[in-house]
Every structure is written in C-alpha cells, then in structure tokens.
C-alpha positions as CSV (number, residue, x, y, z in Angstrom):
1,X,-0.3,0.1,0.1
2,X,2.9,2.6,0.7
3,X,4.2,2.3,-2.7
4,X,1.5,2.6,-4.3
5,X,0.7,5.6,-2.3
6,X,4.9,6.8,-3.2
7,X,4.2,6.5,-6.9
8,X,0.9,7.9,-8.0
9,X,2.4,10.8,-5.9
10,X,5.7,10.8,-8.0
11,X,3.0,10.2,-10.8
12,X,0.8,13.1,-9.4
13,X,4.2,15.3,-9.2
14,X,5.5,14.0,-12.8
15,X,2.2,15.4,-14.3
16,X,1.7,18.3,-12.9
17,X,5.3,19.7,-14.2
18,X,4.5,18.7,-17.4
19,X,1.3,20.8,-17.7
20,X,1.4,24.2,-19.4
21,X,1.0,26.9,-16.3
22,X,-0.9,30.1,-16.9
23,X,-0.1,31.1,-12.8
24,X,2.7,33.2,-13.4
25,X,4.2,34.2,-16.9
26,X,7.2,35.9,-17.9
27,X,7.2,39.3,-19.8
28,X,8.6,39.5,-22.6
29,X,11.4,42.3,-22.6
30,X,10.2,44.3,-25.3
31,X,6.6,45.2,-23.2
32,X,8.9,46.1,-19.9
33,X,8.8,50.0,-18.6
34,X,11.2,51.7,-19.5
35,X,13.2,53.6,-17.1
36,X,13.4,56.7,-18.7
37,X,10.7,59.1,-19.3
38,X,10.2,61.1,-22.8
39,X,9.5,64.7,-23.3
40,X,8.7,66.2,-26.6
41,X,11.8,66.5,-27.9
42,X,14.4,66.0,-25.2
43,X,13.0,69.8,-24.6
44,X,11.3,68.8,-20.8
45,X,8.5,70.5,-19.6
46,X,6.9,73.6,-21.3
47,X,8.9,73.8,-24.3
48,X,9.3,72.6,-27.4
49,X,11.2,71.9,-30.6
50,X,10.9,75.1,-32.7
51,X,11.8,75.0,-36.9
52,X,15.5,75.4,-36.5
53,X,15.4,72.4,-33.9
54,X,15.6,74.6,-30.8
55,X,14.0,74.5,-27.7
56,X,11.4,76.9,-27.3
57,X,9.1,77.9,-24.6
58,X,5.4,76.8,-25.0
59,X,4.0,80.5,-25.0
60,X,2.6,82.3,-22.2
61,X,-0.2,82.0,-20.6
62,X,-3.6,83.4,-22.0
63,X,-5.0,86.4,-19.8
64,X,-8.9,87.2,-21.3
65,X,-10.5,89.9,-19.8
66,X,-13.9,89.8,-18.0
67,X,-16.8,91.0,-20.2
68,X,-17.6,94.9,-18.6
69,X,-21.5,95.8,-18.6
70,X,-22.0,99.4,-18.8
71,X,-24.3,100.4,-15.9
72,X,-26.2,102.9,-18.0
73,X,-25.7,101.6,-21.3
74,X,-23.3,103.0,-24.3
75,X,-24.2,106.8,-25.2
76,X,-22.3,108.0,-28.3
77,X,-22.5,111.5,-29.7
78,X,-21.0,113.7,-31.9
79,X,-18.6,116.5,-30.6
80,X,-16.9,119.0,-33.4
81,X,-16.5,115.7,-36.1
82,X,-15.3,113.8,-33.1
83,X,-16.9,110.4,-32.2
84,X,-17.1,110.5,-28.5
85,X,-18.6,107.3,-26.2
86,X,-18.5,107.0,-22.6
C-alpha cells in the first residue's frame, strides 16, 4: 500500500510538472516599462522644438479680461467731428 501511494505521488508530481501553467507568465523584454520618461523632443516640460531644432517655450499664459457691461448702456455723440462714447 505504501509503495502504491509513493508511486502515485511521483506520478502526480510528474504530470503537474509537465502541464502548462499560467500562474506566473514571464513578461517579454520588449513590453517591459522603460526607466526613462520621454518628453516632447527632449526639451523638457513647458518647451518644444522650434523650426531650427532648438528648444522654445510653449508660450505665455492667455489672459482674458472679464466682459464689462456699462450700467446705463453705451452713449455716443459727435463733438466737433469726433465721435465721443462713454
């Protein structure tokens, strides 16, 4: 009985070793994450490549003024050939 148990344990271990396993698949080298973070053209954050290959800033901030409504409307008239508005 003991010999049958040992033989079946070895057979089971052999079948388990021969069966394909998906528990821990190895990652391929081409899909590994890079240790470097690529930036736009190598210029860094806030810069880009210009037409001659140099690094240029991405431009300033766009400042838009708030709309202003005149409290009594806009009144215009002519004074001596010049249009005057308030």
